[in-house]
Every structure is written in structure tokens, then in C-alpha cells.
N, C-alpha and C positions, 0 to 999 in steps of 0.2 A: 255234248258240245263244249267247245272251249269257251272260256270267259273272254269277253271282248276287252281288249286292252284299252279301247278308246274310253270307256267309262272310267277306268282308273286314271287315266291322264286327265280327263275333265274333272274328276273328283279332286285330284292333286292340285289342279289349277284353281279351282274354287276355294279349296282349303288355304292355299297361299295367299289368295286375294283377301279372304276373311282374316287371316292372321295379319296381313298388312294393314287392313282397316282397323283392326283392334289395336295395333301398335300405334297408329296414327291418333286413334281416340285417346289412348293412355297419354301419349305426349301432350295432346291438347289439354287434357285435364291437368296434367303436371304443370303445363304452362300457365294455365288459368289459376291454378292453386298457388303458383309462385308469384302471380300478379295480384292475388287477392289482397284486401286491405289488411287482413290479419297477419299475412306473410309479410308484407311491407312493414307493418308495425313491428314484427319480431326482429327483422333485419335491422330496423332503426334502433330498436333497444340493444341488440348486440353490438352495433356500431358504437353507441353511447358508452356502453360498458367497456368496449376495448379502448376508446379514446380516453376514458377516465383512468383506466388501467396505465395507459401510457403516460398520462400526466403524473399519476403517483409514482411510477417508476422514475420519470425525469426528476420529480421532486427529491426522491430518496438519493438519486444520483448526485443532485446538486448539494444536498445536505452532507452526504458522504464526502464530496470533494472539499467542501468547505471545512468540514471537521478535519480531514487529512491535512489541508493547507495550514489550519490552525495548529494541529500537532506538529508539523514540519516546522513551523515558525518557532513553536515552543521549544523544539529540539535544537534548532540553531541557536536560540537565546541560551539555552542550557549549556550547549557546547562552548559557546563564546565565554560564558561565566566561568565554565570549569577550566578553559584554557587561561583565562585571566588569573584565576586562583592558582593554577599550577605555576604560571609565570612568577606571580608574587611570592608563592613559597619557594620557588628556585631562587629568586633574588634574595629572599630572606636567609636561605641556606648559604648562598655566596657570601653575603655580607657577614653572617654569623662566622663562617669559615675564616674569612679575612680578618675579623676581629680577633678570633682564636689564634690565628697565626701570628698577628701582631702582638698579642698578650705573651705568646710563647717566646716570640723573639725578644721582648722586653724582659721577661723572666730569665731568659737564657743570658742575656746581656748582664742583668744584675747578678746572676749566679757567677758568671765569669768575672765580673768586676770584684765580687766578694772573694772568690779564689785567688784572683790576682792580688787583692789587698792582703789576704792571708799569707800568700807566698812572699809578698814584699816585706810583711812584718817578720816572717821567719828569717828572711835573708838579713833583715836589719838587726835582728837579734844575734844572729851568727857573727856579723861584722862587729857588733859592739861587744860581744862576748869574747872575742879574740884577744 
């Protein structure tokens, strides 16, 4: 005789119902475990650790921004001082150059006057010697 397919169908239905019941029980256990005082305490501890980490990160960022601002201000001051020093050096060079040009012009004028005097003396000797 053939096996009755009815029994297999009923067995499959009962197995499916048992599996569904077991799944619901596991979900209830998981839900109750998640709502247990120990789990709540662990979540609170994790949250506190996370908040403390966020505070430390924010403090580090603030410290970094402060130091970067301080360094930027120091760079600006150094650049301004360097620019002032370069300007003063340039002005000193310009003044020294102008002084050198003036001394050279004076020296040239003195040399020209001395040449003119020698020339005039030579001319005078030639006239008197004739």
C-alpha cells in the first residue's frame, strides 16, 4: 500500500507551527534579555563612554583650533616684522646709495676743479713763458 500523503501534510503543518512557536519564544527571550536591568546598565555604560569620548574629541578640536589660531597670529606678527625689517633695510640701502652718489659727485667735482686748476696753471705758465 501507498503511504498516505495526508499524514505527511499534517506532520509538515505541525512542524511549521512548532518552528513558529519556537521563533516567537526566542524573540520573547531576546526582548526580555534586552529589557533586563543588566542590559539596560550596559547600554547606559556604553552611552556614557560614547559621550565622554565625544567630549574628549571636542576638547581636542578646541585645543587644536586654539593652537592653530595662536600659530597663525604668530606667523602674521613674524611676517609683519619681516616686512618692516625688509622695508627698513631697503630704505637704508637707498639712503646709503644716495649718500654714495652724492660723495661721488662731490669727489668728481673736486677732481674736475683740480684738473681745471692744473689746466689753468699750465695755460698761465705758457702765457707768462712766451
